[in-house]
C-alpha positions in Angstrom: 22.5 -4.1 -33.8 23.0 -4.6 -30.1 19.7 -4.3 -28.3 21.1 -4.4 -24.8 20.8 -1.3 -22.6 23.8 1.0 -23.0 24.7 1.2 -19.3 23.4 0.2 -15.9 22.3 3.1 -13.7 24.5 3.2 -10.5 23.6 6.5 -8.9 20.1 7.3 -7.5 19.4 10.0 -10.0 20.3 7.7 -12.9 18.1 4.9 -11.5 15.2 7.4 -11.2 15.8 8.5 -14.8 15.7 4.9 -16.0 12.5 4.2 -14.0 10.8 7.2 -15.5 11.8 6.2 -19.1 10.6 2.6 -18.6 7.3 3.8 -17.1 6.8 6.1 -20.1 7.7 3.2 -22.4 5.2 0.9 -20.7 2.5 3.5 -21.2 3.3 4.2 -24.8 3.7 0.5 -25.8 0.4 -0.2 -24.1 -1.3 2.4 -26.3 0.6 2.1 -29.6 2.0 -1.4 -29.6 5.1 -2.2 -31.7 4.6 1.1 -33.7 5.7 3.1 -30.6 8.8 5.2 -31.2 11.6 6.3 -28.9 10.7 9.9 -29.7 7.2 9.3 -28.4 8.6 7.6 -25.3 11.0 10.4 -24.6 8.2 12.9 -25.0 6.0 11.0 -22.6 8.8 10.9 -20.1 9.4 14.6 -20.4 13.0 14.0 -21.4 15.2 14.6 -24.5 15.8 11.8 -27.0 19.5 12.2 -26.2 18.8 11.3 -22.5 16.9 8.2 -23.6 19.8 7.1 -25.9 22.3 7.4 -23.0 20.6 4.4 -21.5 18.8 2.6 -24.3 20.0 2.3 -28.0 16.5 1.6 -29.3 12.9 0.6 -28.3 13.7 -3.1 -28.4 16.2 -2.6 -25.6 13.4 -0.9 -23.6 11.1 -3.8 -24.3 13.7 -6.2 -23.0 14.3 -4.1 -19.9 10.5 -4.1 -19.2 10.4 -7.9 -19.8 13.3 -8.5 -17.4 11.7 -6.4 -14.7 8.4 -8.3 -15.2 10.1 -11.7 -14.7 12.0 -10.5 -11.6 8.7 -9.1 -10.1 6.9 -12.3 -10.9 9.6 -14.4 -9.3 9.5 -12.4 -6.1 5.7 -12.4 -5.8 5.3 -16.1 -6.7 8.2 -17.0 -4.4 6.2 -15.6 -1.4 3.2 -17.7 -2.4 5.3 -20.8 -2.9 6.8 -20.5 0.5 3.4 -20.1 2.1 1.9 -23.0 0.3 4.7 -25.3 1.3 4.3 -24.3 4.9 0.5 -24.5 5.0 -0.1 -27.4 2.5 -3.8 -26.5 1.7 -5.9 -28.7 -0.6 -4.7 -28.9 -4.2 -7.4 -26.7 -5.8 -6.7 -24.0 -3.2 -3.0 -24.2 -3.9 -3.5 -23.9 -7.7 -5.9 -21.0 -7.3 -3.4 -19.1 -5.0 -0.6 -19.5 -7.6 -2.8 -18.6 -10.6 -4.3 -15.6 -8.8 -0.8 -14.1 -8.6 -0.2 -15.0 -12.3 -3.5 -13.2 -13.2 -2.7 -10.2 -11.1 0.8 -9.9 -12.7 -0.9 -9.6 -16.1 -4.0 -7.6 -15.3 -2.4 -4.2 -15.6 -1.6 -3.2 -19.2 -2.5 -6.5 -20.9 -1.5 -5.2 -24.4 2.0 -4.6 -23.1 2.3 -8.1 -21.8 1.2 -9.5 -25.1 3.9 -7.5 -26.9 6.6 -8.5 -24.4 5.7 -12.1 -24.9 6.2 -11.8 -28.7 9.3 -9.6 -29.1 11.3 -9.5 -25.9 13.8 -11.8 -24.2 15.6 -13.3 -27.2 19.3 -13.1 -26.1 20.8 -16.3 -24.7 21.2 -14.9 -21.2 17.6 -13.7 -21.3 16.3 -17.1 -22.5 18.3 -18.8 -19.7 16.7 -16.5 -17.1 13.2 -17.3 -18.5 13.9 -21.0 -18.6 15.0 -21.0 -15.0 11.8 -19.1 -14.0 9.6 -21.6 -15.9 11.5 -24.6 -14.4 11.0 -23.2 -10.9 7.2 -22.7 -11.5 7.0 -26.2 -12.9 8.8 -27.7 -9.9 6.5 -26.0 -7.5 3.3 -27.2 -9.3 4.8 -30.7 -9.5 5.4 -30.7 -5.8 1.7 -30.0 -5.1 0.6 -32.5 -7.7 2.6 -35.2 -5.9 1.6 -34.0 -2.5 -2.1 -34.2 -3.3 -2.1 -37.3 -5.5 -2.8 -35.5 -8.7 -1.1 -35.4 -12.1 -1.6 -39.0 -13.2 1.4 -41.2 -13.7 3.8 -38.3 -14.6 3.2 -35.3 -12.4 6.3 -33.5 -13.9 4.9 -33.8 -17.4 1.5 -32.6 -16.2 3.1 -29.7 -14.4 4.9 -28.6 -17.6 1.7 -29.0 -19.5 -0.2 -26.8 -17.1 2.5 -24.1 -17.0 2.7 -23.8 -20.8 -1.1 -24.0 -21.3 -1.6 -21.2 -18.8 1.2 -19.2 -20.4 -0.5 -19.4 -23.8 -3.9 -18.6 -22.4 -2.5 -15.5 -20.6 -0.5 -14.1 -23.4 -2.5 -15.1 -26.5 -6.1 -15.1 -25.3 -6.7 -13.2 -22.1 -4.5 -10.2 -22.9 -7.1 -9.4 -25.6 -9.9 -9.5 -23.0 -9.2 -9.6 -19.3 -6.9 -11.8 -17.2 -8.8 -13.4 -14.4 -7.7 -16.1 -12.0 -11.1 -18.0 -12.4 -10.4 -18.7 -16.1 -6.9 -19.9 -15.4 -8.0 -22.1 -12.6 -10.7 -23.6 -14.8 -8.1 -24.4 -17.5 -5.8 -26.0 -15.0 -8.6 -28.1 -13.5 -9.6 -29.3 -17.0 -6.1 -30.5 -17.7 -5.3 -32.2 -14.4 -6.6 -35.8 -13.7 -8.8 -36.4 -10.6 -7.2 -37.3 -7.3 -5.7 -40.8 -7.4 -3.8 -41.1 -4.1 -0.4 -40.0 -3.1 2.4 -40.1 -5.7 5.9 -41.0 -4.6 8.2 -37.9 -4.6 10.5 -37.4 -7.5 13.7 -39.3 -7.3 16.8 -37.3 -6.3 19.6 -37.3 -8.8 22.3 -39.9 -8.0 25.7 -38.7 -7.2 28.2 -39.8 -9.9 
């Protein structure tokens, strides 16, 4: 079964229909979890099931669309913070808190939905590639600040990956069952990262073959 959306909305009215359907899906998935049905989503959206099926073949396609929108939103919001931090170069703890505050805010609304998205969405090759690129970008920014501030031990890249994946697990498997707060994420990152040890040389640029 193909879980991709059936068609991309091109006209304004179609885009509004998809937005309404996905907002309804987010609300229903938040309340009912994986047991949510397309009938319940269509009912919540105030539309016929036939209209829903014009755009989405099943509820998995809707979950994937919600996950893709979440990743795009996260990339835009974090990108703004990354640019500001590179320009201002604040102390490391302040830099990490600024990044993790955005991560927490992205997951504060509808935590049950984010836990569900983390488990069942984004499984197609192109979706996994998009997620990998997003994670690599986040790792790269944290590595930059680790090196800038003399943190991260002998391998800031490895430390940056460790922090990103530890925070990801904490957000999606622990805090989505309680509340997502920047303070908890910052404390986790600080516990993982070695104390300041002096400037670390920047990562070597790849050689041209």
